[in-house]
N, C-alpha and C positions, 0 to 999 in steps of 0.2 A: 334067629334076631328078630323080635320084635323091631317095625322099623319107628322113628318119630314121627309125631303130627303137632303138626301146627295150625294155630288157629288166631285172628287177627280181627279185633270186633271192629265194628261200623266206627263207634266214637271213637278210637283211636285210629282208624282210616283217619276221620276227618280231622282229629289234634295232628295226625303227622303230614298230614296236606297243610294243612295252615301254618303249620310250623318250617315246612322247606320252601313255603310260598314266600313265608316272613323274611326265611333266609335269604333265596333269591333276590328277594324287594330290596333289601339292606345290600344285597353285594351291587345289584344294577345301582344306586340312588351312592353307593360309595364309587362306584366306576366313573359314574354320571358327573362328578366333583372332581373325581382325577381326572376327564376326560378334558373338564372348566380347565384344568391346572393346565394340561398337556397344550390343549390348543392355545393356548393365552402364550406361553411361553415358546409354540411355534411359530405363531404370527411375529412377534418381537424378534425372532431371529432370522425369522423371512423381511423383516421389512430392516432390520439392518444388515443383510446381505445385498437387499437392492441400497442402501448405500455406502456400502462397500465397492461396489460397482463404478469408483469413482477416478477419474482422469487422472492419471498414474502421475506422467509430464507435468501437470501444474501441481501436484501435489512437489515432489522434487525437485522441482526447479524454484517455485514460489512460495511454497505453506500454505496454499488454496487447497480446499475439496470441493469439487461437483460433478453432477454425474453428468455426462455428457447425455441429454434426450435427442440429439438427434443419431446418435449412434453410427456416428461415419458418412449419414445422406450430409444434404442438402435441405431440410426439414426439420421440423419438429415431431417424432416419433414417441406420441405418448403410449399409443398399442403395444410397442417394444417392451417396453418398463414394464405394463401390467401382465405382458405376457410370461417376463422374468420373475415378476413378484409371482404369478400363479405357480412356476415352475420350482423356487422355492417354499411354498406352503405346502405343494404336494411333498416334495424331498425332506420337509421337516415332520408333515405332520401323518404321513399316510406310510406306514412301514411295511416294507413286503412280508405276504404270510400270514400265518393267522399271530394275532397281538391285540393284546384285552383294550388297547388304549387307541387303533385304529382309526383316523377320523380321515376324511375328504373336504377336501377344498370347494367350495363353491363359488366364490365370487373374490377376485384381486385386482382391488380398484384403489387410483391414484385419483382422489377427490381433488384437495387444490395442492396449488407449489408457489414455491416463489423461486425466481431464478436472480444470481448473483447483480445484476444491474438491476432487480427491480428497486424502486423507491430512492432513486437518484443513489445507486451503487450501495444503499446501505447494507446488503449481504455482504457485499467484498470489502468494504470498509472493515464492520464487527468481525469478519474471519481474519482478515490481517491482524487485527486487535490482539484477536484472541494468539493465534500462530507465535506471537513475539510476548506476549503477558510475563511468561515466567523466566524472561531473559534480560527483564526490566525493572527495576526499584521508582520509588516515589519520587527518591533523589534525582535519577536521571529525569523523570518527566518533569520535575520544578528544570531543572538546566535547561530542557528542550524547549520550554515557554519563555524563561530569560534570554534565551539566545534568538528565537526569534523575534520578540520585539525589541529585541536591541538591533538586530540588522533592520527590522520593518522603520526604528527609529532611523536607522541611518538613511536606511534609503529616501526617506521623505525628506529631511534634510540636505542629501546630494542634491535634489530635485532644480534646488536653487541656486547649485553653485554649477552644474552642469556647461553650460553656457559659460561661464567667467570662465575657466579652466582649456575650454576648447579654443581661446584664442586672447592673448594679450589686448589685442587692436579692440576687441569690443568694451574693454574696459578704458583702452587710452581712447577714444570714441565720447568717453561721458557718462559710461552706466556707473552705476554706484552699488559698492559692494553689497552682497548680502548683510542683513541686522543678526542675520544667528550668526555670523562669523564675525564679529568684533575681538579684534585683537586685545594683549596687555600692550602697556608701553613696552617698547622695545628700549634696553638698555646697550648703552653706548660702546662700539665693540673697542677693543685696544688698536693701538698703529697698527700692528703686523696683521690683524685681521682689515683692516682699511686698504692696507697693501695690499693685500691679494683680491680685497674687493673688486680694486682699482682696476686689476690685469684679469680677471676672471672671465670667464666665455659669457657672453650674454645671453639670458636664457630667452628674450621675449623674442631674439632674431635666431638661435641657434636649433631651438625643439621646436618642431612640428608634432602634435597629437597627433598619433593613428587615430585613422576615422576605425568604424567597425570592421572594415573589408581586412585592414590591414595589422588588426590588433596581433593576431595570431600568429603575425613574424616575430613581433614585438617581447610578447610576454614565452613563448613556447621555447623547449628549447630546440637546436639547429638541427638537431640527428632527428628527432621524433617524426616518424608519419603520422597525419591525420586521416582517420577512419577516412573513406566516401561509400558507406553503407546509406542506401536509401531504402525507406518503404517500397517492400513490394505493393502490398494489400493498394487501392487506392484511396485518397483521400477522402471522397464520399460514400467511400463504404467501411469508415474503421468504426470501431464502437463508439467512439468520440463524436461524430458528424451522422452516421446514420440515423433512421429511424429504428428504435431497439423492442424485442421482441418482448412479451412481459408477462409473467405469472397472473395467478390467479387470484392472491390473497398477497394480503398485505405484512409488512415487517415494521418492526420494531425502530426508530432509528438510532443511528449510534448515538451516544452518549459522551459528553465530553472528553473524559478519559479513555475514551477508545479511539477517537480522531487523533489524540496526542500519538495514540500506540500505532495507530495506521501511519502516521508521518517518520516514525522511527520503523515502520518494515518498510517503507519506500527507499529509504537512507538505505536498510541491509539487504536490500532484496533485489535491487536494479545498479546495474553499474554506471559507473564516471568515466572521465577522461585518465584519475588518477587509477582505477581500478583495471583489474584483469576483462578483459572485454570476454561478454557468455559467446559461446559457437552458434551460426545461425542467427542471429540478431545485430541489431543497433548494436555499433560499439558504445555510445554516450545515451545511457537510458534516464537518467536523471537529466542529463539536461533538455531531452525532450519533456520528461514530463511537467518541466519548466515552462517550454518554447514554444513546442509544437511544431515546429519545423520538419521540413521534408526530409530534412538528409544530416547525418552525422556532423559538417562541417557547418551547418547553415546553425543548429542547434548549439555547439562548440563556441561561435563566435556571439552569438546573444547574450551565453550565458555571463565569457569572459568580460562582453563591454557594461554588461550587469554589475558585473560585483568591482571592475573597475571603475566604474564611477561611486561604489559605495566607498570603498577603499580612500579613492578623493577625498570625500567628506569627510572619513573618521580622521584624514590625516591633516588636510585643512584645518579642523577642530583641535587637533593636536598642535600645532604648530603657531596655529594662533595665543595657545597660551606658553610658548617657552618665546620668555623677553630675550633671551641670545640670541636666538634666530631671526628674531622680526627685528634686532635691533643693528641684525644684518642686514636684513631685508629693506632697512628703512633706511642706511646708510647707502645700498645700494641704487634703491630710488630717488633718491637726491641727486647720484651722479649721473644716473641715467637721465634724469627730467633735467639738469643742469646741459649735459650735452645736445640736449633735442632744444634746449634755450628756452623750456617752457615747465621751469618751475612751479607752476600753478597742479601742471600734472603728478607732481609727486606721488599723493595717496591712491590715483590709481594705477599706477605703474604700481606701488607697493604691492597692491592686492593681485595682481596680473602676475609677478613676481611670487608670490607666498602660494596661487594656484598652481602655475606650471612646477614649483618646487614638489607641492603635493601632487601634483600629477608622477613627476619621475619618481616618489618615493613608493608609487604608487603600483607603478611599475614594477619599480623591484620588487615589491610585497606578492605579485602574481608570479613572477619567477617563481620563487620561493613555494607558494602556495600552487604551481599547476607542476611543481616536482614529487610533491607530497609532502610538505613542512608545513608547519605554522609560524603564522605569523601574530604579534600582541593586536586583539583588536582595536585599542585604544592606545597609543605608545606614550611613553614617556619619554622627556629630552635623552637618555641613555638605549633608547630602542631604537633613534633615527638611524638610517644609514647614509644618507646621500648629503652631497659638501653641494651649498650653493655656488661656489666659484669651481666647481668638473660638472653642474646637471650634465652639461651635453657630453662628457664623455659616460656619464655614469650610465645613460640611457641607451647608448648605441655599443657600449662595451660587453652588454651582456651579461652583468654585475647584479647579484642579487641578495634579497635581504636577509639579515641575519636573524633570527627563532626568537628570539631578543625573552622576557619574562612576564611573568602576571597571567593575564586571560587571553589567551589563546587558541587562534580557531584556525582551524584546517580546511581548504578547496571541501571535502563531503560535508564539513560542518554548514558553509556557507550554502550549499546544495539542498541541505537537509533543513535550512532557514528557508530558502524559496519556496520548496513546497509546500512548506507549512504557510506560506502565503498566499500560495495557491489556491481557488477556491479547488473542495474537497471533490464538488463532480466534477469537475474539470480535470484534478489531477488522478482521478479514478479512471476517467475513460480514457488518456491518455495512457495508462498501464496495461488497461485491456488493449488497446492498440498494442503494445509491447507485447504482450502477453498472446495475443492473437497471432501476431505478424513472426513471434519464436514460432508458435506450434502446427502454424501452418506449411511452413518450410521442411517437417515432417510426411510423409506420404499418405501415414496412419491419420491424420490429423489434417488433413486439409479442407476440411469444411468447418471446424470447430468455429464457435460463436460463444462468448461469453453469454449471453444475453438468450443459450439454449444450457445452462449449468445449471442444474438444480440444485439448492443446497438446504431447501427447507419444503415438508411436505405434507398431508393430513392421508393419509391411505388406510383402506376399509380391508379387512379380510375375514371370507365367513367358512363355517368349517361345517360339514356334516358327518352324523356316526349314528351308527344303527344301533339300538340295544342288542344287550347280548343275552342277558340272564331273564328278563320278559322274557324271553318263550318259555321259560319252564312254570310260569306261574297260569294258574286255570285262566286264571282275570283276564290273561292278555294275549289266550292262546286265540292265534288266528288274525291278529291286527296287528301288522308290519308297523313298525313306528319309526321316524326316527330323527334327534334330533338336534336343533341350530344351534351354533357360535356365531358370536359376531364381535369385532374388535375395530375401532379407532382411535389410529396412535396418530402422531403429530411427534415427528422426528425431525431435526436441526443440527447442522455440523457447529451450529453457534448454542444453542440453549442444550440441546440433547435432545431426549425420547419423554414425551410424556400420553400417557395415557387416557384419549376424551372421553370414550363411551367403552360399555363393554354389556353384550347383551346377552343369555342363556333361555334358550327355548324350551317348554316341555316338552315329550314326545309327540311330534305333527307325523299326521298321514304323509305317508312317503307320494311327490307327485309324480 
C-alpha cells in the first residue's frame, strides 16, 4: 500500500505562524487583564483581612473597631502589621501549583494611618456614632438635645441658689434672694393650716443640709454597698492625661449629629450606679466620665451632689409658682420673725424656708432617682411630696418622692445630659481611660493603648506576574519579562474602602 505523503508550503507556514502568534498574543492579553482583575481583588481582600484583625474585646464590650498596632508589645510595631499584610497578599494572590493567574507579592506597605485618639479623638467619636446610628431616630436626637438644654439651663439657674439653700442664716444676715426666684403672691392659708404651722417643726433649726461628704448617706438606700473600686493605671499615664502618640494622616472632625450620637453611645455603653457593673472595671463609669475622680466613691459623691443642686433649683422654681405653698411659707415666716422679735426679717425667713423646703424635696427626689425611678423635671403642685410642717421627719425618715406625671427623667437621663455638657475631648479621653483600665486587667491586653489602635489607613500592595503564552510567540522568544501591578487603597472603619490609585505596567525585564 502506498504511504500518503504531504507537504506544506512556505507561505502556509508563515500564515500558520502568524495565526498562532496572534492566538497566543491575544491569549496573553486576555490573561493580562484577568491578572489585573485577580490582583485587584486579592489586594482588596488582603487589606480587609488586615483590618479584620481588630481588637475583639474592644468590639464586644464597647462597639469600637481598632487594630492594635503594638501586637501585645509596649511599643508601636508597624513592621508586624506590614508582615501580616504581605502574608495575606501571598495567600490571596499566589495560588500553589500551576495556575493561569498566579501572581507574586512584591511589596506590602502601610503608607499613612490614623489612630482612634487623633485629632481630639475624632476617630473614636465618629466610630461610636456609627455603632449606634441604626438604633436611634431623629426624634430621639431632638429629645436628647432638649434634655441637655433643660439641664444646662437648670444648672446655670441653680448656681445663684446654692448658697441660699445651704444655710438659712445667710439670708437672715441680710442677703437678698436671687431675682430669678421671685414668687407669686401667696394665698392666705385657712385656720387649720395656720394651726399646723404654729405647731410644725422649725425647718430653720431642725435641718442641716448635708455636705458633699455625707450626701450618699442621705440619699442612698441604707442596704446598698457603695463600690470601692479605684483606678489601677496611674493618673499621669492615662489617655486623658499623657502625651498621646499620633498617626500620620488627618481625619475628618465629627459632625453635629455624630456628636449627639456619640453622647448617646456613652450612656448606652458605660455603666452607672443604677446599672449592673462591668467585670474588671470601675463600677460607676458614667460618673467618672462626668467627674474624672480617682475612685468610684468620689465620682458618685460629686455626681449626686451636682444632681442635688440642679433638683434644688428646679424645685425652688416650681414652689415659687405655687401660691398655696407660698402662702404657707409666708405665714410661717411671720410666726418665726415675730418669735425672733424681728418682723423686718419676714421676707428673709420666707426665702430661707423656701430654699430649705426645696432642699428636702430634692432629697426625696434623689432617693427615687437612685433606686432607678423617675421624677418630673419641673413639678406641678400635684407632684409635690414633702409637707412644710413635717420637713424634719421627711428628710430623716427615708421617705421617697413619687414618680409623678409629665416630662419625667431618671438618673441615667441626667447623666446623659451631664456627659453632653462635658467637652467632647474631655469625655472621650476619660472614656479611653475606662477602656484601657478594663482591657489591661486581662493578661493578653496588659499593654494596650488607645493611641495605638488603627482605624484608618492608606495601604499599598504590589504584585508581579510572569508572562505565560508569550514564550510561544517568536517575537518574544528569549526575552523573559514580568508584569507589575500596584494598588493603593484607603480603608476606614467609619468611611469604608476607597481605591486611591492603581497602575499596571507593560512587560518589564526581570531584575
